C-alpha positions in Angstrom: -11.9 -18.2 61.0 -13.1 -19.1 57.7 -17.0 -19.7 57.7 -18.5 -23.1 56.7 -20.3 -23.5 53.5 -23.5 -24.2 55.8 -23.1 -20.8 57.5 -22.4 -19.0 54.3 -25.6 -20.3 52.4 -27.9 -20.0 55.5 -27.0 -16.4 56.2 -27.8 -15.7 52.5 -30.9 -17.7 52.8 -32.6 -15.8 55.8 -31.1 -12.4 55.1 -31.1 -12.1 51.5 -33.2 -14.7 49.6 -36.4 -14.8 51.9 -36.9 -11.2 52.2 -35.5 -10.1 48.9 -36.5 -12.8 46.7 -39.4 -14.7 48.1 -40.9 -11.6 49.7 -41.6 -13.5 52.9 -43.0 -11.9 56.1 -40.7 -11.0 59.1 -42.9 -13.7 61.1 -42.0 -16.3 58.3 -38.6 -15.5 58.5 -38.6 -15.6 62.4 -40.1 -19.0 62.3 -37.3 -20.4 59.8 -34.7 -19.0 61.9 -35.8 -20.7 65.1 -36.0 -24.1 63.0 -32.2 -23.6 62.2 -31.6 -22.7 65.7 -32.9 -25.9 67.0 -30.9 -27.7 64.3 -27.6 -26.0 65.6 -28.6 -27.2 69.1 -29.3 -30.9 67.8 -26.1 -31.0 66.0 -24.1 -29.8 68.9 -26.0 -31.8 71.7 -26.8 -35.1 70.0 -24.4 -35.3 66.8 -21.4 -33.5 69.0 -20.8 -31.2 65.9 -20.0 -27.7 66.8 -21.1 -24.7 64.7 -17.9 -24.0 63.3 -17.6 -27.7 62.1 -20.9 -28.0 60.5 -20.8 -28.2 56.8 -23.4 -29.1 54.2 -21.6 -32.4 53.5 -22.3 -33.5 57.1 -26.1 -33.0 56.8 -27.9 -35.7 54.8 -31.2 -37.4 54.8 -30.6 -39.4 57.8 -29.2 -36.5 59.8 -32.4 -34.5 59.1 -34.6 -37.4 59.9 -32.6 -37.8 63.3 -33.4 -34.2 63.8 -37.1 -34.4 63.5 -37.1 -37.4 65.7 -35.4 -35.4 68.4 -37.8 -32.6 68.2 -40.8 -35.0 68.7 -39.5 -37.5 70.9 -37.1 -35.4 73.3 -38.5 -31.9 73.0 -42.0 -33.3 73.1 -43.2 -31.2 70.2 -46.4 -31.7 68.3 -46.6 -33.2 64.7 -47.6 -29.7 63.6 -44.5 -28.2 65.0 -42.3 -31.0 63.4 -43.8 -30.4 60.2 -43.0 -26.5 60.6 -39.4 -27.2 61.0 -39.4 -29.8 58.1 -40.9 -26.9 55.8 -37.9 -24.5 56.8 -35.6 -27.4 55.9 -37.3 -27.9 52.5 -37.5 -24.2 51.8 -33.5 -24.1 52.4 -32.6 -27.0 50.2 -34.8 -25.7 47.3 -32.7 -22.6 47.5 -29.6 -24.7 47.6 -30.4 -26.5 44.6 -30.4 -23.4 42.7 -27.0 -22.2 44.1 -25.2 -25.6 44.1 -26.9 -27.7 41.2 -23.9 -30.0 41.2 -25.2 -31.4 44.6 -28.8 -31.4 43.5 -29.4 -35.3 44.1 -28.2 -35.0 47.6 -30.4 -32.1 48.2 -33.4 -33.9 46.7 -32.9 -36.7 49.0 -33.5 -34.2 51.7 -36.5 -32.8 50.0 -38.1 -36.3 49.6 -38.6 -36.6 53.4 -42.4 -36.5 53.8 -44.6 -34.3 56.1 -46.2 -36.3 58.8 -49.8 -36.9 58.8 -51.2 -34.9 61.6 -54.5 -35.9 63.5 -57.5 -33.9 62.8 -57.5 -30.9 65.0 -60.4 -30.2 67.1 -61.6 -26.5 66.8 -62.3 -25.1 70.3 -64.7 -22.1 70.5 -66.7 -20.3 73.3 -70.5 -19.8 73.4 -71.9 -16.3 73.1 -72.4 -16.3 76.8 -68.7 -17.2 77.5 -67.8 -14.4 75.3 -70.0 -12.0 77.1 -68.8 -13.1 80.5 -65.3 -12.7 79.3 -65.9 -9.1 78.0 -67.4 -8.3 81.2 -64.5 -9.3 83.3 -62.0 -6.3 82.7 -62.5 -3.5 85.2 -63.4 -0.4 83.0 -63.0 1.8 86.0 -59.3 1.6 85.4 -57.3 2.5 82.4 -55.6 -0.7 82.0 -59.0 -2.5 82.1 -60.3 -0.4 79.3 -57.2 -1.1 77.4 -57.6 -4.9 78.1 -61.4 -4.8 77.1 -60.5 -3.1 73.7 -58.0 -5.7 72.9 -60.3 -8.6 73.6 -63.3 -7.0 72.1 -61.6 -6.0 68.9 -59.8 -9.4 68.5 -63.3 -11.2 68.8 -65.1 -8.6 66.7 -62.7 -8.9 63.8 -61.8 -12.4 64.2 -58.1 -11.4 64.0 -55.1 -13.4 64.4 -53.3 -12.6 67.5 -50.1 -11.2 65.4 -52.6 -8.9 63.4 -53.8 -7.4 66.5 -50.2 -6.9 67.9 -49.3 -5.2 64.3 -52.2 -2.8 64.6 -51.2 0.8 64.2 -53.4 3.8 64.8 -53.6 4.3 61.1 -55.2 1.0 60.5 -58.5 1.8 62.6 -58.8 5.4 61.3 -61.2 4.4 58.4 -64.7 5.9 58.2 -65.0 6.9 61.6 -63.4 3.7 63.0 -66.0 1.6 61.5 -63.4 -0.4 59.4 -60.3 -2.2 60.5 -57.3 -3.0 58.3 -55.6 -6.2 59.2 -52.6 -7.4 57.7 -52.2 -11.1 57.8 -50.2 -14.0 56.4 -47.9 -13.2 53.4 -48.5 -9.5 53.9 -52.0 -9.6 52.6 -54.4 -6.9 54.1 -58.2 -7.0 54.3 -61.0 -4.6 55.7 -63.2 -5.9 58.3 -66.3 -3.8 59.2 -67.2 -3.1 63.1 -70.5 -3.2 64.7 -71.4 0.4 65.8 -70.9 -0.6 69.8 -67.2 -1.8 69.0 -66.7 1.3 66.8 -67.8 3.7 69.5 -65.7 1.8 72.0 -62.7 2.2 69.6 -63.4 5.9 69.2 -63.4 6.3 72.9 -60.0 4.4 73.3 -58.5 6.6 70.9 -59.4 9.6 72.9 -58.7 8.1 76.2 -55.2 7.2 75.2 -54.3 10.4 73.2 -54.1 8.5 69.9 -56.3 11.0 67.8 -53.5 13.4 66.5 -52.7 12.9 63.0 -48.9 12.6 64.0 -49.9 9.6 66.1 -50.8 7.7 62.9 -47.8 5.5 62.8 -47.8 4.4 66.4 -49.1 1.1 67.7 -52.6 0.8 68.6 -51.5 -1.4 71.7 -48.5 -1.0 73.9 -47.3 -2.5 77.1 -46.3 -0.6 80.3 -42.9 0.4 78.7 -45.0 1.8 75.6 -43.4 -0.7 73.4 -45.5 -2.9 70.8 -47.6 -5.5 72.6 -46.5 -9.0 71.8 -48.3 -12.2 71.1 -47.3 -13.4 74.5 -48.4 -10.3 76.1 -52.1 -10.4 74.5 -52.3 -14.3 75.4 -51.4 -13.3 79.1 -54.2 -10.8 79.0 -56.6 -13.4 77.7 -55.6 -15.9 80.4 -56.0 -13.6 83.2 -59.7 -12.6 82.3 -60.6 -16.3 81.1 -59.2 -17.5 84.7 -61.5 -15.0 86.4 -64.6 -16.3 84.4 -63.7 -20.0 85.1 -63.5 -19.2 88.7 -67.0 -17.8 88.7 -68.7 -19.9 85.9 -66.6 -23.1 85.4 -69.1 -24.4 83.0 -68.5 -21.6 80.5 -64.9 -21.5 80.0 -62.6 -24.4 79.0 -59.6 -25.3 80.9 -57.4 -24.1 78.1 -57.9 -21.1 75.8 -55.9 -19.4 73.2 -56.2 -16.0 71.4 -57.1 -18.1 68.2 -60.2 -19.8 70.1 -61.8 -16.1 70.0 -61.2 -16.1 66.2 -62.9 -19.7 66.0 -65.8 -18.4 68.1 -66.3 -15.4 66.0 -66.2 -17.4 62.9 -68.9 -19.8 64.5 -71.0 -17.1 65.6 -71.2 -15.5 62.3 -72.2 -18.8 60.6 -75.0 -19.1 63.3 -76.2 -15.7 62.7 -76.8 -16.5 58.9 -73.5 -15.0 57.5 -72.7 -16.9 54.2 -69.5 -18.9 54.2 -68.1 -17.1 51.2 -68.3 -13.7 53.2 -66.7 -15.5 56.3 -63.8 -16.6 54.2 -63.1 -13.1 53.4 -63.6 -11.7 56.8 -61.0 -14.4 58.2 -58.7 -13.8 55.5 -58.7 -17.2 54.3 -57.3 -17.9 50.6 -59.7 -20.9 50.0 -63.2 -21.4 51.2 -62.3 -25.0 52.1 -60.2 -23.6 54.9 -63.5 -21.8 56.3 -65.8 -24.9 55.9 -64.3 -26.2 58.9 -66.7 -24.1 61.0 -69.8 -25.4 59.2 -68.9 -28.8 60.7 -68.2 -28.2 64.1 -71.6 -26.8 65.2 -74.0 -29.6 66.2 -77.0 -27.3 66.6 -76.7 -26.0 63.1 -76.4 -29.6 61.8 -79.6 -30.7 63.6 -81.6 -27.7 62.2 -80.3 -28.4 58.7 -81.4 -32.2 58.9 -85.0 -31.0 60.0 -85.4 -28.7 57.2 -84.6 -31.4 54.5 -86.6 -34.1 56.2 -89.2 -35.1 53.8 -91.0 -37.4 56.4 -91.9 -37.2 60.0 -90.8 -39.9 62.4 -93.7 -42.2 63.7 -94.5 -41.6 67.5 -95.0 -45.3 68.0 -91.9 -47.4 68.4 -92.0 -50.4 66.2 -92.8 -53.7 68.2 -89.3 -55.3 67.4 -87.6 -52.3 69.1 -89.3 -53.1 72.3 -87.9 -56.6 72.4 -84.4 -57.4 73.5 -83.9 -59.8 70.4 -84.5 -58.6 66.9 -84.0 -62.3 65.8 -87.1 -63.3 68.2 -89.1 -60.7 66.4 -88.1 -61.8 63.0 -89.3 -65.3 63.8 -92.7 -64.2 65.0 -93.3 -62.9 61.2 -95.5 -64.9 59.0 
């Protein structure tokens, strides 16, 4: 059976263009692949078009709009997810413009579909007391407990993304006696994050306990599952949920109902800010490309705002309440004035 033009160009886009020309990471390619898996499901279930019949001529602007509506309305996905799927479609059609310039007008109609404005997201972070309770939850008398403590402790100490922790290899922590960790984030960009002495000592002990100190172990993953395979993002999320549930059961006021690995990243950033670390350094530690991305942490801590306002106040509020504030009617007070 002869492949369709859609199948031909999508295969080249995912297997050659993205990794070879664009230099995209495996995570980006995986995300784009998932978007087109959904598009194939939509075409089959909703448009009644089988894979072997799906050609580029079938997919127009209205088709993509219906696909995006299906993602939101029937699959219950958020605006963020909808926009991520649209980003994958946009990237594919930008590629197609170069391959099939005679169809550029049709492709540009699809590229004109805008991203949806998404509501400002609320940044959830834990108090220092909650983080302490979380890190005290694993049973360090057990080997698995020590591993889980190391995962959670390192994720918080470095403010790492969950995938950055999953991708860590032994060679990434063997810098300056385990006092530096090399994290590789979005776009394959790497950064070094210093560790406090207590965390560095715990990391050195972990390497010894799990027999990861030999030079021949450098290429092995730092954290593995029971099958000795690389720990996944889902596995790390499961570990975090297990111990956050334990804390919530004992101290419900400390732990929010839902918590994700990214919450630990937010928490560390806020705690750095509260400790007086300058925002420009926090940007570098988090691996943000722009300081504007990091500024969100300066806006979410109410206590810091209050203290900042007190410092710049050039006057003191009077202890006596003005007489009009004691009355229910401001108008009545105004009428009494001569």
